[in-house]
N, C-alpha and C positions, 0 to 999 in steps of 0.2 A: 446515627445520635450513638448502635453499638454495632460492633465488628467483633464477634468472634471468628478463632478459629485456631482450624483443630479438636476439636473440644471432643473430649474421651474422656469419659467413666470407669473404672475398673469397682468391684467392690467384692473381697475375696478374687475370686472363680469368676462371677458374675461379674460379663461386661457388659455396663447398661447403655452407652451412648460409643456411637462408634467411628469418628470423624465426622463432627458437626462442623460446616461455614456457612455459617449465617450473618447476614448483616440488616440491623430494624432500622425500619424508615424511622427521623423523625418528627412530629407530629402526626403521631398516625396510631391506629388501635390494631397491632396485632391481636391477633386468635394462631393459639396454638394448640390441636388435636388431634386424636386420633388414637386408638383403644388402649388398655388400663395395659402398666408395663412399655410401653413407647419409650418412653423416658422424655416426658414431659415436667413434670414437674424437674425431676435431677437436673438438666436442659435448663431452667426457670431459676431455682437455686443456684446453678453456674453464671450465669446471666445478673445475679444479683449480690453475688459475691456470699455468700451466706455458705458457698462449698466452692472447693478450687476444684481445675479440672486434672486433669493427669498430667503427668509433668509435656511439655513440650505445643500445651493449649493455651490462648490467650482470649481474652476479653478486652478492648476497651471502649471507654468513651472518651466519645470527641478526640479521639486518636492518645489517647492516657490507659495505659495499659497498667488498668488496676489489679492483674495476678504476680505486679514485678512488687506491690507494693507490702511493705510489712503491716502486720494485724492494727497498729496504733490510725497508723496510716490508713487502710484501709474501714476502718467502722466510723474513724470520720470523714470520709468520701462516701459511706451509703447510709451514713446518717443526712446530708445535706444532700445526698443527689437519688437519692431510690426513696421511693416508700414500698408501702410494700398492704398490701392484702390477702387475708388468709378466707380460707374456705368457711371456718369459723374461725368470729371475730375478732376471739386473742384479746380480749379488752380487760386491765384487771379488775378483780369482783370487787375491792376493796375502793374503790376512787369511784368518783362522778364521770360522768359525759364529758362535762368541761374538762378535771385531771386527763384522764385516759389523751385525749387529744390532744392535749396539751404537752403531753409527756415527749414527744422527741423537739422538740420546742427545746427543753427543758436541761433533756441531756446535753442538745446541742452549744450552752450554754446564755440560754437569751433570759433574760434576766424575767422575775414572773408573769409582771404585768404586764408586757411584749409579750413573754408566750400566751398568757388566757386573752389579751387583745385576739390575735392571730385566731387561738381556735373559739373564742365564740365568733368571730365572725365568719368562720367555716363554718359553725355549728348554724349560723341562721342559715348560710346559702342553701344547706342541706336541708331546711323542713324541721329541722330541730329543738331550737331556741328555748322551746315550750318542755325544753326534756335535760338541758344544759346541768340539772342539780338531781340529775337523779343517777342511779347506779346501775351498771349493764343488769344486774335481774329484775329489773324495774321497767326495761324497755325490750319493749319485740325482737323479734329472729329481724326486720327489716331494718328495723332502727339501729338496731347492734352494730349489722352490718354498714350503714351509710356512716355512721360513728366511727368507726374500721377506715373507710375510706377518705374522713375527717382527719383521719390521725396521718394516714398516707402523705398527707398535703399541707401538712400543717409547716414544713421544713418551704416548702414549692420547689420539689424534686424534681430534674430533668423526666425522670421517669418513673411511671409506677405497675407494680409487677405482680397481677393478683393471679391466685392459685385457685380455680373453681370458685369464684368471689360469691356464683350464686346457687351455688349445689344444696343451699342448704334451706333456700327459701321459696315459697311456694308463689305459685304462678301470677300473679299478682305486686309482692315484692322483687320479683323475674325481673318484669318488664322494666319499670321502674328503674331499678339498677343499673341496666341497662341502657334508658335513656339518659341515667347521669353523667353514665360512659362520654359519652356520647358530644352530652353538653358541656364537661368540662373539659374535654378537647378542644370545643373550638372556644368555646369561653378563657383556660388558662394557658392553650397551645401543649397542652401535655400530651408525652408520648404514655399510650402502653399494653402495655403484654400484661394478657392472658391465656394459662391456663383451663379450658374449658370441654368440657365435653357438651356445652347448650350448641343445638345446633341452629338456635334461630340466632343467637349473639354470634356465633362462628359464623353466619350466613352476612348480617348485619356490617362485620369487622371490615379495615380495610383490605387489613391483609389478612389469610388464612394460610397459615405453615403445618402441613399434617403431617405425625411423623408413624413413623413403623418400625419395630425393630432397634429401636439407638437411631435409627436417620431419618432425614427427615425424605419423605416421600412427595410429594408435590408441594409447591407454593403457587396460589394466586389472590393478585392481585385484582379485588373486584373496586380499581378506581378505575380502572385501565380497561374493564370488559367492556 
């Protein structure tokens, strides 16, 4: 699904990523772990085209080099093919749950009716139907994070990238979100790449990539242990 080659990233005098080569398997949940400062989030942002690697590095989706795209093509590609879930849900406070979930589809040019139909289907699937007209301030933390997952899925992207998605949740909501990721992988054939400090989520993932000091320390394939 994703091929990353010679990924380096330097900010001033600080080198965060030091030449990473990585393949992300299709229809798998891949967890990226490691201590703070290892470069996990920077790598995830580059995989998701939110940041570009230093000169020479490439990121390809199914053979398409996204690092060679101009800004306009890249924005369109990102909107259609990549969904994002962050530690803090990043829902827009002035909009309802339905409007937040529908937003990427509206940006992609879908009609309001089609975008809202997709949003309602996902909201119902994620058990939020009774909260569809509520604004984020009226939702619990777990509900907001499930809404963020629905928003990430509304354009049926190939890949969901998540940065510490359970970091702000209590143990019950964390467990529910874990189960949801695995259900969505099985039902939708979605590919997940998740940066996490959550040991349980990492252990349950199909692939675990451990980073340290800007490099890949080791990769564990839990499917073939």
